[in-house]
C-alpha positions as YAML, in Angstrom:
chain: A
units: angstrom
residues:
- id: 1
  name: MET
  ca: [-36.39, -8.30, 17.97]
- id: 2
  name: GLU
  ca: [-33.47, -7.57, 20.15]
- id: 3
  name: LEU
  ca: [-30.26, -6.88, 18.57]
- id: 4
  name: LYS
  ca: [-26.82, -8.78, 20.68]
- id: 5
  name: LEU
  ca: [-23.28, -6.97, 19.22]
- id: 6
  name: THR
  ca: [-21.78, -10.19, 20.07]
- id: 7
  name: GLU
  ca: [-23.37, -12.64, 18.15]
- id: 8
  name: LEU
  ca: [-22.24, -9.89, 14.53]
- id: 9
  name: SER
  ca: [-19.13, -10.96, 14.79]
- id: 10
  name: ASN
  ca: [-17.58, -14.99, 15.58]
- id: 11
  name: GLY
  ca: [-14.50, -14.26, 16.57]
- id: 12
  name: GLY
  ca: [-12.95, -12.87, 19.28]
- id: 13
  name: GLY
  ca: [-11.03, -9.52, 19.76]
- id: 14
  name: CYS
  ca: [-7.52, -9.07, 18.38]
- id: 15
  name: GLY
  ca: [-6.59, -12.55, 17.81]
- id: 16
  name: CYS
  ca: [-9.40, -12.76, 15.55]
- id: 17
  name: LYS
  ca: [-7.41, -12.86, 12.33]
- id: 18
  name: ILE
  ca: [-6.26, -15.09, 9.02]
- id: 19
  name: GLU
  ca: [-3.29, -16.97, 9.68]
- id: 20
  name: PRO
  ca: [-0.22, -15.78, 8.20]
- id: 21
  name: ARG
  ca: [0.19, -18.74, 6.04]
- id: 22
  name: ILE
  ca: [-3.43, -19.04, 5.03]
- id: 23
  name: LEU
  ca: [-2.74, -14.66, 4.37]
- id: 24
  name: ASN
  ca: [0.46, -15.71, 2.34]
- id: 25
  name: ARG
  ca: [-1.19, -18.16, 0.57]
- id: 26
  name: ILE
  ca: [-4.14, -15.52, -0.26]
- id: 27
  name: LEU
  ca: [-1.68, -13.23, -1.67]
- id: 28
  name: LYS
  ca: [0.88, -15.34, -3.33]
- id: 29
  name: ASN
  ca: [-0.83, -13.64, -6.80]
- id: 30
  name: THR
  ca: [-0.02, -10.10, -5.84]
- id: 31
  name: THR
  ca: [3.72, -10.35, -6.26]
- id: 32
  name: ASN
  ca: [4.41, -9.58, -9.73]
- id: 33
  name: MET
  ca: [2.70, -6.27, -8.84]
- id: 34
  name: ARG
  ca: [5.62, -3.32, -8.59]
- id: 35
  name: ILE
  ca: [5.67, -2.03, -4.74]
- id: 36
  name: PRO
  ca: [5.83, 1.64, -5.25]
- id: 37
  name: GLU
  ca: [8.96, 3.37, -2.86]
- id: 38
  name: GLU
  ca: [6.09, 5.51, -0.43]
- id: 39
  name: LEU
  ca: [4.65, 1.50, 1.38]
- id: 40
  name: LEU
  ca: [6.61, 1.50, 3.82]
- id: 41
  name: VAL
  ca: [4.64, -1.53, 5.19]
- id: 42
  name: GLY
  ca: [3.09, -3.84, 2.90]
- id: 43
  name: ILE
  ca: [1.95, -7.47, 2.57]
- id: 44
  name: GLU
  ca: [5.54, -8.66, 2.73]
- id: 45
  name: THR
  ca: [5.40, -8.54, 6.49]
- id: 46
  name: SER
  ca: [1.89, -10.07, 6.52]
- id: 47
  name: ASP
  ca: [0.82, -7.63, 9.27]
- id: 48
  name: ASP
  ca: [-2.61, -6.99, 9.26]
- id: 49
  name: ALA
  ca: [-1.56, -3.05, 8.34]
- id: 50
  name: ALA
  ca: [-0.62, -1.12, 5.92]
- id: 51
  name: VAL
  ca: [1.68, 2.66, 5.97]
- id: 52
  name: TYR
  ca: [2.13, 4.36, 3.10]
- id: 53
  name: GLN
  ca: [4.33, 7.96, 2.51]
- id: 54
  name: LEU
  ca: [2.05, 11.07, 1.71]
- id: 55
  name: ASN
  ca: [5.48, 12.90, 2.30]
- id: 56
  name: GLU
  ca: [8.16, 13.76, 4.28]
- id: 57
  name: ASP
  ca: [5.75, 14.50, 7.77]
- id: 58
  name: GLN
  ca: [3.00, 11.89, 7.45]
- id: 59
  name: ALA
  ca: [2.09, 8.72, 6.65]
- id: 60
  name: LEU
  ca: [-1.26, 6.71, 6.05]
- id: 61
  name: ILE
  ca: [-1.93, 4.32, 8.15]
- id: 62
  name: ALA
  ca: [-4.61, 1.32, 7.64]
- id: 63
  name: THR
  ca: [-4.96, -1.69, 9.70]
- id: 64
  name: THR
  ca: [-7.85, -4.58, 8.93]
- id: 65
  name: ASP
  ca: [-7.95, -5.15, 12.87]
- id: 66
  name: PHE
  ca: [-10.79, -4.73, 14.53]
- id: 67
  name: PHE
  ca: [-12.19, -4.94, 18.32]
- id: 68
  name: SER
  ca: [-14.86, -7.56, 18.24]
- id: 69
  name: PRO
  ca: [-18.06, -6.30, 21.09]
- id: 70
  name: ILE
  ca: [-17.36, -7.49, 24.39]
- id: 71
  name: VAL
  ca: [-20.85, -6.16, 25.18]
- id: 72
  name: ASP
  ca: [-24.04, -6.48, 24.15]
- id: 73
  name: ASN
  ca: [-25.33, -3.41, 24.07]
...
């Protein structure tokens, strides 16, 4: 059986995201949560990433963005 990477992702690259409107609907019940001051970028921006300040010199950046395969091998 031949594995084709392009068949493993329905989306098309960096533009394949949840619309901000839909994301807001999904996350609307999280608005009562306490947001730590170390969270520099969170759900309020409808972004596909978060930035959390670890200390004075370092921050952790997490993203849900990915690039889908453009070739099969």
